[in-house]
N, CA, C and O atoms as a DFTB+ gen file, in Angstrom:
336 C
 N C O
     1  1      20.004      32.166      57.972
     2  2      18.624      32.380      58.414
     3  2      18.122      33.679      57.773
     4  3      18.803      34.704      57.806
     5  1      16.951      33.618      57.206
     6  2      16.346      34.793      56.589
     7  2      16.057      35.851      57.654
     8  3      15.790      35.529      58.811
     9  1      16.115      37.105      57.246
    10  2      15.958      38.224      58.173
    11  2      14.649      38.148      58.974
    12  3      14.663      38.326      60.192
    13  1      13.540      37.889      58.311
    14  2      12.258      37.814      59.024
    15  2      12.224      36.629      59.982
    16  3      11.596      36.700      61.039
    17  1      12.899      35.540      59.616
    18  2      12.998      34.392      60.519
    19  2      13.821      34.752      61.754
    20  3      13.509      34.323      62.865
    21  1      14.866      35.537      61.553
    22  2      15.680      35.986      62.689
    23  2      14.837      36.840      63.636
    24  3      14.930      36.704      64.856
    25  1      14.032      37.704      63.075
    26  2      13.183      38.562      63.906
    27  2      12.161      37.718      64.659
    28  3      11.889      37.974      65.832
    29  1      11.597      36.718      63.997
    30  2      10.680      35.802      64.685
    31  2      11.380      35.096      65.841
    32  3      10.795      34.917      66.909
    33  1      12.624      34.698      65.630
    34  2      13.390      34.019      66.675
    35  2      13.640      34.964      67.856
    36  3      13.563      34.550      69.013
    37  1      13.935      36.218      67.564
    38  2      14.124      37.189      68.650
    39  2      12.842      37.319      69.460
    40  3      12.877      37.327      70.691
    41  1      11.719      37.421      68.773
    42  2      10.425      37.524      69.466
    43  2      10.204      36.317      70.378
    44  3       9.800      36.467      71.531
    45  1      10.470      35.126      69.855
    46  2      10.288      33.910      70.669
    47  2      11.173      33.941      71.908
    48  3      10.719      33.619      73.006
    49  1      12.431      34.327      71.736
    50  2      13.342      34.405      72.886
    51  2      12.842      35.421      73.910
    52  3      12.920      35.176      75.114
    53  1      12.335      36.546      73.447
    54  2      11.817      37.551      74.368
    55  2      10.611      37.026      75.133
    56  3      10.506      37.230      76.342
    57  1       9.702      36.355      74.441
    58  2       8.510      35.824      75.098
    59  2       8.851      34.721      76.097
    60  3       8.127      34.522      77.072
    61  1       9.942      34.011      75.861
    62  2      10.392      32.957      76.772
    63  2      11.361      33.502      77.827
    64  3      11.922      32.749      78.623
    65  1      11.540      34.800      77.813
    66  2      12.427      35.528      78.718
    67  2      13.864      35.015      78.639
    68  3      14.567      34.919      79.644
    69  1      14.271      34.695      77.430
    70  2      15.659      34.323      77.152
    71  2      16.340      35.579      76.601
    72  3      16.654      35.674      75.415
    73  1      16.551      36.522      77.493
    74  2      16.978      37.862      77.111
    75  2      18.381      37.863      76.504
    76  3      18.630      38.576      75.532
    77  1      19.286      37.085      77.056
    78  2      20.654      37.049      76.526
    79  2      20.659      36.549      75.083
    80  3      21.339      37.116      74.227
    81  1      19.897      35.485      74.818
    82  2      19.815      34.958      73.449
    83  2      19.180      35.981      72.515
    84  3      19.647      36.180      71.394
    85  1      18.118      36.625      72.980
    86  2      17.438      37.634      72.166
    87  2      18.373      38.804      71.886
    88  3      18.425      39.309      70.764
    89  1      19.106      39.231      72.898
    90  2      20.023      40.352      72.738
    91  2      21.124      40.064      71.743
    92  3      21.454      40.912      70.914
    93  1      21.700      38.863      71.819
    94  2      22.767      38.494      70.879
    95  2      22.228      38.456      69.457
    96  3      22.832      39.011      68.539
    97  1      21.089      37.799      69.281
    98  2      20.501      37.693      67.948
    99  2      20.082      39.072      67.433
   100  3      20.210      39.356      66.242
   101  1      19.584      39.926      68.328
   102  2      19.186      41.262      67.907
   103  2      20.412      42.063      67.461
   104  3      20.345      42.787      66.468
   105  1      21.514      41.942      68.171
   106  2      22.736      42.646      67.786
   107  2      23.182      42.215      66.397
   108  3      23.513      43.051      65.556
   109  1      23.190      40.907      66.161
   110  2      23.576      40.397      64.842
   111  2      22.626      40.895      63.755
   112  3      23.059      41.283      62.670
   113  1      21.340      40.881      64.055
   114  2      20.322      41.280      63.088
   115  2      20.416      42.769      62.769
   116  3      20.363      43.162      61.604
   117  1      20.556      43.597      63.804
   118  2      20.626      45.037      63.592
   119  2      21.898      45.400      62.830
   120  3      21.882      46.301      61.992
   121  1      22.987      44.709      63.112
   122  2      24.229      44.954      62.373
   123  2      24.021      44.674      60.891
   124  3      24.464      45.443      60.039
   125  1      23.354      43.580      60.593
   126  2      23.060      43.247      59.194
   127  2      22.113      44.275      58.574
   128  3      22.304      44.702      57.435
   129  1      21.097      44.664      59.331
   130  2      20.124      45.637      58.822
   131  2      20.761      46.997      58.581
   132  3      20.383      47.694      57.640
   133  1      21.716      47.385      59.410
   134  2      22.380      48.674      59.236
   135  2      23.090      48.732      57.890
   136  3      23.120      49.777      57.239
   137  1      23.656      47.613      57.482
   138  2      24.318      47.562      56.176
   139  2      23.293      47.727      55.055
   140  3      23.547      48.412      54.065
   141  1      22.152      47.100      55.220
   142  2      21.087      47.196      54.215
   143  2      20.511      48.610      54.172
   144  3      20.159      49.108      53.103
   145  1      20.417      49.251      55.330
   146  2      19.778      50.567      55.427
   147  2      20.553      51.647      54.692
   148  3      19.994      52.690      54.352
   149  1      21.833      51.407      54.445
   150  2      22.629      52.402      53.747
   151  2      22.085      52.752      52.374
   152  3      22.329      53.851      51.876
   153  1      21.357      51.841      51.758
   154  2      20.819      52.080      50.434
   155  2      19.392      52.587      50.418
   156  3      18.796      52.707      49.348
   157  1      18.832      52.886      51.570
   158  2      17.447      53.350      51.630
   159  2      17.350      54.830      51.289
   160  3      18.262      55.601      51.585
   161  1      16.236      55.228      50.662
   162  2      15.991      56.666      50.458
   163  2      15.872      57.361      51.822
   164  3      15.606      56.712      52.833
   165  1      16.068      58.653      51.840
   166  2      16.121      59.419      53.087
   167  2      14.887      59.227      53.956
   168  3      15.020      59.029      55.164
   169  1      13.690      59.280      53.377
   170  2      12.469      59.147      54.179
   171  2      12.381      57.775      54.827
   172  3      11.986      57.660      55.987
   173  1      12.742      56.743      54.091
   174  2      12.703      55.388      54.652
   175  2      13.816      55.191      55.675
   176  3      13.634      54.477      56.661
   177  1      14.957      55.813      55.447
   178  2      16.062      55.724      56.408
   179  2      15.666      56.366      57.734
   180  3      16.027      55.858      58.796
   181  1      14.930      57.473      57.687
   182  2      14.462      58.128      58.915
   183  2      13.509      57.217      59.679
   184  3      13.602      57.096      60.901
   185  1      12.604      56.584      58.964
   186  2      11.668      55.657      59.597
   187  2      12.418      54.485      60.214
   188  3      12.145      54.088      61.346
   189  1      13.362      53.937      59.463
   190  2      14.159      52.813      59.951
   191  2      14.928      53.200      61.212
   192  3      14.955      52.442      62.182
   193  1      15.551      54.374      61.201
   194  2      16.295      54.822      62.381
   195  2      15.386      55.015      63.584
   196  3      15.782      54.726      64.713
   197  1      14.179      55.499      63.354
   198  2      13.223      55.658      64.457
   199  2      12.860      54.295      65.053
   200  3      12.759      54.161      66.272
   201  1      12.666      53.292      64.208
   202  2      12.361      51.936      64.691
   203  2      13.523      51.419      65.529
   204  3      13.310      50.841      66.595
   205  1      14.753      51.622      65.056
   206  2      15.921      51.174      65.812
   207  2      16.020      51.885      67.159
   208  3      16.396      51.278      68.162
   209  1      15.682      53.174      67.178
   210  2      15.698      53.916      68.444
   211  2      14.686      53.351      69.424
   212  3      14.975      53.236      70.615
   213  1      13.502      52.997      68.938
   214  2      12.490      52.395      69.809
   215  2      12.980      51.059      70.359
   216  3      12.793      50.761      71.539
   217  1      13.604      50.257      69.503
   218  2      14.130      48.971      69.958
   219  2      15.198      49.170      71.027
   220  3      15.204      48.476      72.044
   221  1      16.081      50.100      70.799
   222  2      17.144      50.378      71.756
   223  2      16.568      50.861      73.087
   224  3      16.989      50.410      74.153
   225  1      15.624      51.759      73.020
   226  2      14.993      52.286      74.227
   227  2      14.306      51.169      75.014
   228  3      14.440      51.084      76.234
   229  1      13.575      50.321      74.305
   230  2      12.894      49.212      74.971
   231  2      13.867      48.256      75.643
   232  3      13.622      47.808      76.764
   233  1      14.968      47.940      74.972
   234  2      15.958      47.042      75.565
   235  2      16.602      47.691      76.787
   236  3      16.794      47.032      77.809
   237  1      16.935      48.971      76.689
   238  2      17.545      49.677      77.821
   239  2      16.623      49.709      79.027
   240  3      17.079      49.611      80.166
   241  1      15.325      49.845      78.778
   242  2      14.349      49.914      79.865
   243  2      13.877      48.547      80.340
   244  3      13.107      48.454      81.295
   245  1      14.331      47.491      79.683
   246  2      13.894      46.147      80.064
   247  2      12.444      45.883      79.720
   248  3      11.813      45.011      80.317
   249  1      11.906      46.623      78.765
   250  2      10.512      46.464      78.348
   251  2      10.476      45.531      77.133
   252  3      10.349      45.974      75.991
   253  1      10.590      44.247      77.407
   254  2      10.762      43.265      76.340
   255  2       9.485      43.023      75.547
   256  3       9.547      42.652      74.375
   257  1       8.346      43.227      76.162
   258  2       7.091      43.125      75.416
   259  2       7.008      44.254      74.387
   260  3       6.583      44.035      73.253
   261  1       7.412      45.449      74.784
   262  2       7.460      46.574      73.853
   263  2       8.401      46.273      72.695
   264  3       8.067      46.536      71.540
   265  1       9.571      45.726      72.995
   266  2      10.540      45.382      71.953
   267  2       9.932      44.370      70.990
   268  3      10.038      44.527      69.774
   269  1       9.295      43.335      71.529
   270  2       8.673      42.317      70.677
   271  2       7.582      42.938      69.803
   272  3       7.447      42.585      68.632
   273  1       6.811      43.856      70.369
   274  2       5.764      44.530      69.588
   275  2       6.360      45.376      68.468
   276  3       5.857      45.363      67.345
   277  1       7.426      46.109      68.768
   278  2       8.067      46.931      67.738
   279  2       8.614      46.041      66.627
   280  3       8.488      46.360      65.445
   281  1       9.217      44.936      67.013
   282  2       9.721      43.998      66.006
   283  2       8.585      43.506      65.114
   284  3       8.695      43.500      63.888
   285  1       7.494      43.094      65.753
   286  2       6.393      42.459      65.029
   287  2       5.562      43.454      64.213
   288  3       5.234      43.201      63.053
   289  1       5.231      44.583      64.834
   290  2       4.281      45.505      64.207
   291  2       4.932      46.674      63.465
   292  3       4.262      47.366      62.699
   293  1       6.218      46.898      63.684
   294  2       6.892      48.011      63.013
   295  2       8.001      47.528      62.077
   296  3       7.990      47.830      60.884
   297  1       8.953      46.779      62.625
   298  2      10.119      46.411      61.825
   299  2       9.780      45.426      60.713
   300  3      10.166      45.639      59.564
   301  1       9.071      44.359      61.035
   302  2       8.766      43.370      59.992
   303  2       7.937      43.965      58.848
   304  3       8.272      43.737      57.686
   305  1       6.865      44.720      59.135
   306  2       6.134      45.333      58.019
   307  2       6.999      46.323      57.229
   308  3       6.896      46.403      56.005
   309  1       7.845      47.071      57.930
   310  2       8.737      48.005      57.241
   311  2       9.661      47.247      56.290
   312  3       9.843      47.656      55.143
   313  1      10.234      46.162      56.756
   314  2      11.141      45.374      55.917
   315  2      10.404      44.776      54.717
   316  3      10.905      44.798      53.593
   317  1       9.212      44.244      54.971
   318  2       8.442      43.672      53.860
   319  2       8.167      44.712      52.780
   320  3       8.259      44.424      51.587
   321  1       7.835      45.908      53.208
   322  2       7.499      46.989      52.262
   323  2       8.752      47.579      51.615
   324  3       8.764      47.812      50.406
   325  1       9.777      47.818      52.377
   326  2      10.944      48.542      51.870
   327  2      11.917      47.681      51.081
   328  3      12.574      48.162      50.158
   329  1      12.005      46.433      51.439
   330  2      13.030      45.589      50.835
   331  2      12.479      44.605      49.824
   332  3      13.196      43.723      49.353
   333  1      11.214      44.753      49.492
   334  2      10.628      43.811      48.511
   335  2      10.832      44.281      47.093
   336  3      10.405      43.611      46.153
């Protein structure tokens, strides 16, 4: 599954309140992204780490709408720009 498709799937699971499925898929996705992030320039790596921190904070707080928004409005555009 393509990375952006995985993120779309996480968003769908969050909106359907399938938190366990979203969490598992997010763990797999972030693990894959962490490997990709190793090759990012320092400024982009800082931005990427900040996005991951927001995602982690949202999941810890149970704010799944916030997590979905960060995925949609922060992570996906960042990936499109940085990895293209």
